N, C-alpha and C positions, 0 to 999 in steps of 0.2 A: 505494500500500499503507500502510496506517494504522501509524503507529509504534508500538512497544511500550507498551502502557499502564503507567502507575505502578502498581505494587503496593503496597497500604495494608492495614495492620493498625489496627483501632480498639481503642484499650485504654481500658477505662471504658466498654464499651458499652451496658452497662443504665441509665447515667445520661440524664439529658435530654438532655446534648449527644452523647453517644453514639449515642443512639437516633435523632436528628436527623441525624448524622452518616451512619448508615446508610441512612435515608430519602431523603436529598437526593443521595448520592454517584452516583446513576444520572443526576443532570442533567448533570454534568460529563464530556466527552470527554476521555479521555488518562489516567484512572485506574480502577482496579478494587480493590475492596476484597477482599482473600482470607483474612480471618479477622476475629472478633470478639473480645474478651477482656472478660470479666466476673468478679467476684468469684467468682460459683457455678457460672458456665459453664452457667446454666440456659438454657431458649429463650427467644428474643427474636422477636417478630412480625416486626419491621424485616428482621432477618437471614435469618428463614425465609422470607419474600417473594422474597428474591433467591438463596438455596441458600449465604448465607455460612456458615460452620461456626463454631459457638461455643465457645470453652474457658474453662475457669477459669483464674483467675490463677495458680494452682501448677502449672498445664500451659503456660505461657507458653514455655518452652524447646522444647515440641514444636510450637509454631506453624508454619504454612508460611512458606518464604521469601518475603520481602517488602524492598520498598526503602525504605519509610518508615513511621513508626509515627506516628498522631494520639491524645495521650493526654489525656483528660478524666478523670482519676480521683481518688484520695485520696491525700494525702501520704504515707501508710502503704504506698501501691503504689508510690509513684513510684520509691524506689530500685531495685526490682527491674526496672522497665520501662527505668530508663536504663541501668542495668549491661548489661542484654541487648542494646540499641541499641549500646553501645560494643562490645561482645564480637562482634556479629555486623556492624558497619559500617554500620549503619542508619542514615538520618536521622531526627530527631526533631522534631516539632511539639507543643507541649504547652500546655494552658490548665490545668493543675491548680494551683489555688490553696492558699494557706496553708504554703506551703513554708518550711522552716526556713532559718536562715543556713547552715547545713551543707549542706543540698541545693542551696542557690543557688550555692554553690561548688563544689560535685560538676558543676552543669550547665557553669561556666566551664571546670572541668577536662575534661570531655566533649566540648566544643567544640575542644579541641587535635586530636581524633580522629575527630569526626563534625560533620555540618552541623547546628546547634541552634538551634530559633526557640521562645521561651517569651513568652507574651502575656497580661496579665490580661484583655484585650479582643480578640476577633477580628472586630469590625466594621471592613470596610474602609475605611468614612469616619472612624472613630475614629482608625486606624492612620496616616492622611494628616493628621487634623487634629493629632495629636501633634508631628508633623513641622514643620507650618504654625506653632502655638504656640510651640514653641522658636525660630523663626525671629523670628516678631513680637516676641517678649519679648527678644529680644537686640538686635532693631532700637529698640525703644521701653523701654530699662531705668529711665528715671525716671518710667514711668506707672505709675499703681496699678493691680494686678493682682486680679482675683476670678473665682471659679468658682462658678456657680449650678447645682446639679443637681436634678433632680426624677424621682422613681420611683414606683412603685405603693404603695399605704399598707401591704405586707405586708414591704416591704425593711426590714430592720432596720439593717444599718449605715449609718453618715452619719459623713463623706462617703463616697460610693462608691468602689470600688476605680478605676474608671475616672476620677472626679473627682480623685483621688490621682495617677493614671497622668498625667493631664493637667498637674497640679500640678508632677510632676517635670519634664515639659518647660518650664515656666514657670522654675521653679528653674534648670534647665541656661541657659536662654537668660539670665537676668538676675541669677542669683547671690542670689536670696532667693524664698521660698514666697508663693503668693497668699493671699489670705483665701477661705474655703468657706462657702457657705450651701446648706442643703439642704432640700428640699421633698418631702413624702411625700402624694400625692393619687391617688384614684381607680385606674385601672389603667393609668396611665404607663408604658409599657415602658422608657424611659430619654431623657433629655433633657439636654444639658450644654451649658453657655455659659460660653465664657470671654471676660473683658470687659478689656480695657485701656482705661484712661482716664487723657487729659493734659487741660492746659489748652485749654478751649473745643472738644474733640472725643473721641469714643470710637471704638474700634473692638470688634466683636463677632465672634467665631468661634463657630460652633454647630453641634451635630450632634443630630439627633432619630432615634430608633429607634421603629419601628411594627410591627416582627415580629421574635421571638426567632430565626428561621430566619436572619437575616443573619449570626449568629456561626457556625453551623456551616457557612455557605457560604464565610464568609471563611476558616476554617480549612482548608477543602478547596483553596482557592486559595492559601492559605500554603504547602500540601503540594507543589502544582505548581509555584509558585515557587523552592521550596527544594530541589527535586529537581535534582541533580546539581551542586549547589554543592561549593564546596571546605570542608573543616572550618572551624568558626567559629561566633560567636553573631552571629544575623542577626536584625534588626527587622523588623516587619511593615511598617511604613510605609515603612523604606528599600527592601525589596524591591518594594513596589507602585511606588515612584516611580524605581525601577531603580538604587538603589544598594547597598552592600554590607553588610558587618558593622558593628553598632555600635561 
């Protein structure tokens, strides 16, 4: 007999990530999307294809029971979904960016009651790279540290959020931030190189993304790994490597 699948609600379902989650969820055994929530609640082809009901944000409280919420929405919608997860005891996986300091504090407070995983990047490779970079920077504290990131010509922010995320790992390991360099060229999905340089040698740790679906697949993997955990703040890389909370 197959185990009971993890019941997931996708919040922010009309965005690029939300639609990818609805499209790719069927690839994963052990989970089932029970509802999708968007700002308007209008039809979504990805939801219609699998019979998933679509609700408006205003109707979130009427959503069917679920075990975990995957949230890729906007900061103005984040408070409501976080409060709903806490009230109903649902685990939360979120990739909503642009959160205020107060919203980040609310995440920490929620983690006392539910399992919470927030990440700026849901690439499994980047999550593991973050852990490895922190370890390498701690082992080589006197070496120069540089991060070079490359993206498509339409990306406006520089350094990228992922580069800054990896920079946090460098700083956590050695106590000081790295230098950054940003390249914008062609249709590059995303490349990040962390370089540690000492006398006569250089260590390079790199990640290259070639398809944006990796981020949705990573969020689904995070959901499966977070399910059943005790309340707390969890890091994606630590879950992938078998660790615990941050």
